[in-house]
C-alpha positions in Angstrom: -46.3 -31.6 -43.2 -45.1 -29.2 -40.2 -46.0 -25.9 -40.9 -43.8 -22.5 -40.2 -44.9 -22.5 -37.0 -43.7 -26.0 -35.7 -40.6 -24.8 -37.4 -40.0 -22.2 -35.0 -41.3 -23.7 -31.7 -38.4 -26.4 -32.4 -35.5 -23.7 -32.9 -33.3 -23.4 -29.9 -32.5 -20.3 -29.0 -29.0 -19.5 -27.2 -29.1 -17.4 -24.6 -27.0 -14.3 -24.9 -24.1 -13.1 -23.0 -25.1 -11.4 -19.3 -24.4 -7.5 -19.2 -21.7 -8.6 -16.6 -19.9 -11.0 -18.4 -19.4 -8.9 -21.8 -15.8 -8.7 -22.4 -16.0 -5.0 -23.0 -17.6 -4.1 -19.8 -15.9 -6.1 -17.1 -12.1 -4.7 -18.6 -13.5 -1.4 -18.8 -14.8 -1.9 -15.3 -11.4 -3.1 -14.1 -9.7 -0.3 -15.8 -11.9 2.4 -14.2 -11.4 0.8 -10.5 -7.7 0.7 -11.0 -7.6 4.1 -12.5 -9.6 5.2 -9.4 -7.1 4.0 -7.1 -4.2 5.2 -8.7 -6.2 8.6 -8.6 -6.4 8.3 -5.0 -2.8 8.6 -4.5 -2.2 11.9 -6.4 -4.6 13.4 -3.8 -3.9 14.5 0.0 -4.1 11.1 2.5 -2.8 13.0 5.1 -2.7 16.3 7.1 -0.1 16.8 9.4 0.2 19.6 11.9 3.9 20.1 12.9 5.3 21.3 16.6 5.6 24.7 16.6 9.2 24.0 17.7 9.7 21.8 14.7 7.7 24.2 12.1 10.3 26.8 13.0 13.0 25.3 12.3 12.4 24.8 8.8 10.8 28.2 8.5 6.9 26.5 8.0 4.9 28.4 10.4 1.8 27.2 12.1 0.7 25.7 8.6 0.0 21.9 8.0 1.9 19.3 6.0 0.0 17.7 3.0 1.3 14.0 2.3 0.1 12.6 -0.9 -0.9 9.1 -1.0 1.9 8.2 -3.4 4.3 9.3 -0.3 2.0 7.5 2.6 1.8 4.6 0.8 4.0 4.0 -2.0 3.3 0.7 -3.0 -0.2 1.5 -3.8 0.5 3.6 -6.8 2.3 0.4 -8.3 -0.3 -1.8 -7.5 -3.0 0.0 -9.5 -0.7 0.0 -12.4 -0.5 -3.6 -11.8 -3.7 -4.5 -11.9 -4.6 -1.9 -14.7 -2.3 -3.5 -17.1 -3.9 -7.0 -15.6 -7.1 -5.8 -16.8 -6.1 -5.2 -20.3 -4.6 -8.1 -20.8 -7.5 -10.0 -19.8 -9.5 -8.8 -23.2 -6.6 -11.0 -25.1 -5.9 -14.3 -22.8 -6.6 -17.4 -23.6 -8.8 -19.8 -20.9 -6.0 -20.7 -18.7 -4.3 -17.3 -19.1 -7.3 -15.7 -17.6 -6.5 -17.3 -14.4 -3.4 -16.2 -14.3 -4.4 -12.7 -14.8 -7.0 -12.9 -11.9 -4.6 -14.3 -9.9 -2.3 -11.3 -10.3 -5.1 -8.5 -10.1 -6.5 -10.2 -6.7 -3.3 -10.1 -5.4 -2.5 -6.3 -6.3 -5.9 -5.4 -5.2 -5.2 -7.2 -1.4 -1.8 -5.4 -1.3 -3.4 -2.1 -2.1 -6.3 -2.6 0.7 -3.4 -3.8 3.1 -1.2 -0.9 2.2 -4.3 1.7 2.7 -5.4 0.4 5.7 -2.1 0.2 7.0 -1.9 3.9 6.6 -5.5 3.8 8.3 -4.3 2.4 11.1 -1.4 4.1 11.7 -1.4 7.2 10.0 1.4 9.3 12.3 4.2 6.2 10.8 3.0 6.7 7.4 3.9 10.6 7.6 7.3 9.8 9.3 8.7 10.0 5.8 7.2 13.3 4.8 7.8 14.7 8.4 11.4 14.0 8.0 11.6 15.8 5.0 10.4 18.7 5.9 11.9 19.1 9.3 15.1 17.0 8.9 14.0 15.2 11.8 13.0 11.5 12.2 10.6 10.2 14.5 8.9 13.4 15.3 5.6 13.8 16.8 3.0 15.6 15.1 -0.9 15.6 15.2 -2.1 13.5 12.0 -5.6 14.1 10.2 -6.4 11.4 7.8 -8.6 12.3 4.5 -11.3 10.0 3.0 -9.1 9.6 -0.3 -7.2 5.7 1.9 -10.9 4.6 2.5 -11.6 5.4 -0.8 -8.5 3.3 -1.8 -9.8 0.5 0.4 -13.3 0.2 -1.1 -11.8 0.5 -4.8 -9.3 -2.5 -4.0 -11.8 -4.7 -2.7 -14.2 -3.9 -5.8 -11.1 -4.5 -7.8 -10.7 -8.2 -6.2 -13.9 -8.7 -6.9 -13.9 -7.7 -10.3 -11.1 -9.6 -10.8 -12.7 -12.8 -9.5 -15.3 -12.3 -12.1 -13.1 -12.8 -15.1 -13.2 -16.7 -15.3 -17.0 -16.8 -15.1 -17.4 -14.2 -17.7 -14.7 -15.8 -20.0 -17.5 -19.0 -20.3 -19.4 -16.5 -22.3 -16.4 -14.9 -24.3 -15.4 -16.0 -27.9 -12.6 -18.3 -28.2 -9.5 -16.5 -29.8 -7.0 -19.5 -29.9 -6.8 -23.2 -31.0 -6.4 -23.9 -26.9 -10.1 -22.1 -26.5 -11.6 -24.5 -28.9 -10.5 -28.1 -28.9 -12.7 -29.1 -31.7 -11.7 -26.4 -34.1 -8.4 -28.8 -35.2 -10.6 -31.5 -35.9 -13.3 -29.5 -37.7 -10.5 -27.9 -39.7 -8.7 -31.5 -40.5 -12.3 -32.7 -41.8 -13.0 -29.4 -43.7 -10.7 -31.4 -46.8 -7.6 -29.4 -48.2 -7.2 -26.0 -47.9 -4.9 -23.2 -50.2 -3.0 -20.6 -49.3 -5.4 -18.2 -48.6 -7.3 -20.5 -46.6 -4.1 -21.2 -44.5 -3.6 -17.8 -43.6 -7.0 -17.3 -42.6 -7.0 -20.0 -40.2 -3.8 -18.5 -38.9 -5.2 -15.0 -38.3 -8.1 -16.7 -36.2 -5.3 -18.5 -34.0 -6.1 -21.9 -36.1 -3.4 -24.3 -36.9 -4.1 -25.4 -40.5 -1.2 -27.6 -40.4 
């Protein structure tokens, strides 16, 4: 007769969920990165030194014009909010919906990187709207200095895309929330025999269809 040791040796121990694949960890990471991108747009991306003649027209003097990221790259703010909403949606999305959410966040991240990189590539063009607003003259020439925040937006956008690509892989370790994520759930429910009204409500709350 096998002893306790034999029983313990024969037991199969299921591996736990890796730390990176935990739903709370991944969703929090996406939210933090999206908020980081959004936060950069509230800071100064460009410092514009106006032409003395133009500055004199508006009484601005030699002081530099500060251009926030939300004005230098208007799409970045909206795309960061889209990525944030996508990350929160991933927490309750089913298996197929996670791929849709992943695609949305990756596209939003790509848009963030492209918009921020465009500012880095041509800061004067990105500042023209703010210059025209301050001086009333469009197409003005000025000296434009770029701060570190566009680079931070690019870095956060790249990390955001990588985190989004991890959603389908991490989702394999997440518990099924609906009958579509667990194909055998309906068969197990039918094999269990008739259920009463309370059991039916319990199964509905778990996402099972008792019918």
